[in-house]
N, C-alpha and C positions, 0 to 999 in steps of 0.2 A: 382452482384456476378456471376462468370462463371459457366459452367457446372461441371467442376472438383470440385469446392467448393461446389456446390449443392449436389454432390454425397456424400460428407463428412458430410453433415448436419445430425445431430443426433436428432431424433424425439422420444419423449416419449409420449405414448398414454394415460398415466394416467394424470389426471388433476393436481395432487399435487405430487411432488417428496417426497418420504418417507425420513424422517430425523431421524437418529439414535441419540438420545439425549446423549450427552457426560456428562451431569451433570451440577450442579450449578457452577457458576464461582468461588465463594469463599467458602472454607471449613476451618475448624479449628476455635479455639476460638479467636486468635489474629494474623491475617495474615499480619499486618502492619509492615513495615520496613522503616527506614530512611537511610539505607546504600546503596541505589540504588535499581533499579529494577532487579530482578533475571531473567536471560535469559539462563544461561548455558555457554558453551564454545564458542558459536557462537553468533554474534550480527547481526541480519538480518534487523530489522525494528524499526523505531521511528515514531510514528503516533500521531497527534493531532486530537481528535474527533471533527468533524465540528459541531456536535449537542450539545456538552456539553463543556462550557467554562472551561479551566484548566484541562481537562481530557487528559492524555497522555498514550500511550501504548508503551512498548518496547518488542521486541520479538526475539527469536532465535530458534535454532533447538530443544532445550530441553524444553523451557518454555516461557510464556508470563506474564508480570506484568503490572499493571495499577496504575496510580496516578491520584487522583482527586483534587490535590492541586498544579498543575503545576510542579511536579517533586520533591516536598519536601519529601513526604512519598509514599510508594509503597505497593501494595498487589500482591502476586502471584495468577494468575488465574488458579486454579488446573484443571479446565475442558479443558484448552488449552495446557496441557503438551504434548510434542511430536508432535504438529501439524506442527512444522517447519515453523513458521509464517514469510512468505516472503511478499506476496501480501496482500493489504488491500483495502476495499472499503466500502462506506456507502451510503445507499439509503432508503428513506421512513422508517426510524427507524430500518433498518437492519444493522448489522455489518458483513462484509464478510472478511474471512481470507483464504489464500491459502498457500500450501507448497507441499512437496513430497507426503503426504497422500491424496492430493486433496483439497477440499474446505469445510470449516465449516462456519456456519452462525448462528447469533443470531437474533431472532425476538423480543426480549424484552430489547434491549439496553445493552446487555452484561450480563444479569442475568443468562441466560443459553445458551448453544451452542449445535448445532447438525450438523451432517455431511450432505453435500449437493453435493455428488459426483456421484450419480447413473447415471446421463445423460452424464457425461464427456467422451469424446473419449479417454482420457488418464488422469491419476490422478497426474502426475508430473507437477504442476502448479506453476511457479516461480513468476508470476506477475498477478495482479488482479486490477480491477477498477469497481466502481459502482457509480451511481449518481442519485439524484432525479431531474428529468428534467420535465419541463412543457409538458404535453401530453405524456410523456414516463417515467413512474416511475419505470420500471422494467429492465432497461438496465444494463447489466454487461459484461465487457470484461475480458478475461483471456489470458495468454500466457505461453508457456512452450517449452522445447527443442524438444518435439515430435509433439505437436499440432500446433506450430506456434502461430498465433493469432486467437482466436475464440471469438464469442459473443453470448449472450443470450438476448432476449427481453421479456422473461417471468420469470425472476428471477431464472434461472437455470433449468427450466423444460426441455428445449431443447437448443441445441447449434448449431451454424453455423460456418463453417470454413470461416475465413475472408482473411487470408494471410498465405501462406505456406513457403514463402521465408524470412519472418521476424518473430521476436518474440522468436526465439530459445534462445537468450541470454538476453531477457528482465528480469528485476529483480525489485521487489518491487511493487510500485503503477503504474497503468495506469490511468492517469488523464483525465477527460472528461470536456470539456468546457461547462458550463451550458448554455451559450448564443449560442453555436454552437456545438451540439452533434457530428458533424463530425470531430471536432478539438480535437485531442488527444495528450498527451505527455507521454513518457515512458523513463525509464533508461535502456540503452543497455550496459551491462557490457563489451561488446567487442568493441563498437564503440563510445559510449557517449550518451548524451541526444538526443532523436529523437522525431519527431513530424509527425503527419498525419493530412491531411485536408480532407480525404475522408473516414472517419469511419474505419481506420485501414487497408485499402487495400494496401496503399503504405506509406513508411516512409522516412523522410529526416533527416540526421544527422545535429544537430544544432551546435555542437562544438566537437572537437576530444579530449574528456576526458572520458576514461572508468569510469563509475559510477554505483552504485547499488541502488541509491535512488534519487528521484526527487520530488520536492515540488513547489507549486506556490500559488500566490494570486488570487483573483477573476479576471476573465477576462484574465488570463495567461499573465498579463503584467510583473510581476516579477517572474522569474523562478530560482530555486536553485537546483543545481545538485551536488551530493556528493558521496564519496566512499573512499576506503582505499588509493587511489592515490591523494586525495585532493578534493577541492570543488571550484565551480565557480558559478557566478550569472549573470543573464541578467535582465536589467531593461526595455527592449524594446521588450518583447515577444519572445526573442531568437535570434534576429538579431546580437547583439553584446554581448560579454562576458568578464568578468574580474574575477581574482582570488578572492575567498571569504576567509576572515580571519577566522580561526578556533582556538578554544582553543587547548592546547596541548593534543594530544591523541584522539581528536574527529574524527569520521569518517562519521557520518550521520547527516544531517541537515534537519529540518522540519520547515516550516513556520506556524505560528499561523493563522488559518482561520478566526479569529474574531478580531485580534489586528494587524493593519498595522505596519510593521517594526519589529515585534517580531519574533525572531527565536529561535529554540531549537537545541542544539547540544548534541549528545550522545557520551560519553566516556566509552568504554568497558574495564573493569578492572577485570580480573579473570572471575567470573561467573555473574557479575552484571554490570549494566549500570547506570552511573551518568549523569544527564542532567544539562547543563548550559544554560543560557538564555541571549539573546541580545535584547535590545529594539531599536537598531539603525542599523538593517540589517547587523550585524556582525562586526561592528567597535569595540565594547566593549562587554565583556562577564562577567557574574556574576554567582555565584552558585544559584541554585534554592532555 
């Protein structure tokens, strides 16, 4: 990291960043719904929890909803109203979410959430990534139009500037290769899916398709990039790409981290998102 980036390093002297608890995830007597997951007027994210089979999240500017049965029924997460859920990450039992208000995080698998933004150099965070890695359980990446690409190696207690010329148009997840933490993938809404082999300092465009979401299987062998302009997939780590068949109205695609070949596609209709499932990498789709 150069001298300029070092100057931008944000250091917090306290051992633990204070978290303002937003409240429990689920309120009300019967929050279940079979009419899709409520997100409001914008659809930002479709996430499969890598730690819980069948758990999906859908998020927008107004709200976040969760399904524990693969998209059949949904619950609105009241504690995440207005967090503008764009970026997501998971590490060591933590769930990280970012948006215009900054970062929120859960330490208990989504039962409660708290704000984790005190150390951020700017709270407009459009992309986020976290991973549980051997020997480095606290690695988090973030990106936004002001900060570029930043990283934390202490679960958000402090942040370092990684790149100031990239990251301004990143959106959604920043994916970290568990076998090589220097290898990253992100969705660049202006250029297309991008990759870094040096921990985020430089980024290469994999294919020219502006996208807002990226998903992959273990080892980054199969990569899925999607957005309002369509979707594409690569079966060789990003070297070659082909169009991905989507259900009518679908805009975001997420790969199941535990079931090879299974994809989820989100269709935003009004204020809710309906999820469809493919078991053959997008050739055929069915309702959840």
